[in-house]
N, C-alpha and C positions, 0 to 999 in steps of 0.2 A: 531165474523165479521172479517173475514181477515184483515189484514194489507196491505193498498195498497202502494206498493213497488214505486207507481210516482206520492205519494202525503204523504210529510212529512215534518216535524218539523227540521232543521236540524242550525247548530252551523256553520255560513260561516267568511271566513276573506278576507278581500277586498285588492286585489291582484294588482290592477290597476285601473287607473281613464283615460280614452283613451280620454275624452272630459268632456267638460264641462257640467255638468247635469246627468252624463253617469259614470257609477262606475263599475268594473268587479269582482265577489265576487267568491270563491271555497268553499264549503263543507268542515269542518276538518275532516277528515276521511271518509267520506263517499263514497261510492258506487256504480254504478248500476248493476243491474245482470249479464251485459257483462262486470265487469271491469271497466269500464269507470267514469272517476270523474264527480261529482255532480256541476255542475257549472255556471256561468251563467249572465247576467246582470241585473243593477237596478238603476230605475231611482232617480235622487239626485237634485230634481230641486233646492234646498238651496245651491248645494253644495260646503256641509260640510263634506260630507265622504272624506277620506286621505286613501292611501294604508297602510294596515295594522291595520284598522280599526277592530274590531269584532261585526257581529252581530246575532243576532236569526231570523231566517227567517223561514217562513211558505212557500213551493212551492211544483209545480206540473209538472211535464214533460209534454210537448207536442210534441210529435211526436222526432224530434230531439233537443228540447232545454228545457230549465228548466226556469220555469216562476214565478218569485215572487208574491204571491198570498198575504201575509202582512209581515212587520216588526216587527217581536212580537217587539224585544227588539235590542235595541242598549249598548253592552257592550261599559265601559270607559274605556280609554286606562291605562292600568299600567303604575306607574311611573317606570323608570330605572331602578335597585336595584343597582348601581354604582353610581348614580345621586340622592340622595334623595332631596325632597325641605325641603329648612329648613325656618324658619320664617324669614321675610327682605331678603331670597335671590331673590323674586320675583321681576321683573322691575320694577320702579315707574309708575302708574296706576292712574294718579290725573282727578279730575269730568269731565266728558265730553269725555272721554278714549270709541274707541269701540273695542270691543274684539270679539275673539269666548270664548264660555265657554260650560262646559257641562251641562243640566239644566232636572231635570226628567221632565217626561208629566203632573205628579199629586203635587201639591206640596204639599200634604198629604203622597206622598210614596217616602221620598227622597233617597233612596235606591232602588226604583222600575226604571224601563225603562226610556230611553230617548232619549236624542240628543244633538247633540254640534248647540249653536244657537251665532247669535250675542245680543252683550248685549252692553248700554251704562253705565258708570261708573257714578254714584252720591256719593261715598264717599267708599275712600280706606286707613283710617285711621288706619285700625286695621290690624294685619299683616298676619290673618288666614282668615278672613271674607272679602270680597268686598261687597256694596252696590248696586244693578244696576239695571237696565231697561232694560229687553229681549225686541229683538227688533220682530216682524211679517211683514208678507204681510199682507198689506193693506187688501186683499180677504179674509183671511183666518177666520176663526169662532171665534175664540180668540180677534182679531182686532176687528173685529166688533161690539164682545158687551163687550168689555174692555173700551170702549170709549179712548182710547190711545191717543197720540201725533203724529201726521203725520211729519216726519223727511222733512225738506225745500231742504236743500241740501246734499241728500244722498249721490250723490257720491264722494263729495268730502271729506266725513269723511270714503270713502273707503271702499264703499259697493256695491255689484253690482245689487242688486233692491230696488225700493222704499220702506220704511220700516215704520212702525208703533210703537212709545214706548209705553209699557204695564205696568202696574203696578209694582212698586220695589220688586224685592227679594234679599233675602243674598243668597252670592254663597262663597262657599269655596275658597278661594287661590288657592287651588291644582286641582282644576275643571277649572281653566282659562288656557287660552292657548294664539294663537299670535294675537298681536295688531295690529286691521286693519287700524286705524287712528283716528282721531277725528273731535270732530263736531263741525261745524263753528258758528260763533257767531249768528245769527239767530235762529239755533235751540239750544243752550245752552241758549238763554234767553227764546223759548219756553217752556223746560224742566226746569226752574226754575233754572238753573246751571246760579252762577255769577262768579265763579271762582275765588273770594273773600278766602283769608285766614283770621281764624279768630285766633283774638290775645289772 
């Protein structure tokens, strides 16, 4: 069967975020038959994509534009060679901190595809790993089936939308990125985070 040049899987780079919830991508080294680039836009409802992020996309050409059929994989952003992460070099992230981390889609495949997702820190005493609860949209399948804890004061925690904290996971510090905020006391209590330091 001949390969359809208007339906392909490409490795792409996010080249801009013109508006909240929308990212513009361009395929790496891909050209159409007339020599133009393979590029388009992509819905990003969680607003986690940033310029420079790399994706594996299944795309199809619809007359004058390329449409994304599926996000096959989100490639974790590599560390800058000149600035390697060192143990204890990361900023303090006490329990209750809300941050963005790269998480695989399935817990059984740590090196598989994934995406950036907000999380709540439960424990950060290990210099290389934190324990945190990922946050999902209340309408997502994960939130509905996990029996998670809905956050009450999600805006005050730096989040853009209502969120549900699901079961805890261990996250390498190298996959933790910017801090968004900190939970309010009402949500700390709901998640069993007391803020007390053990002696």
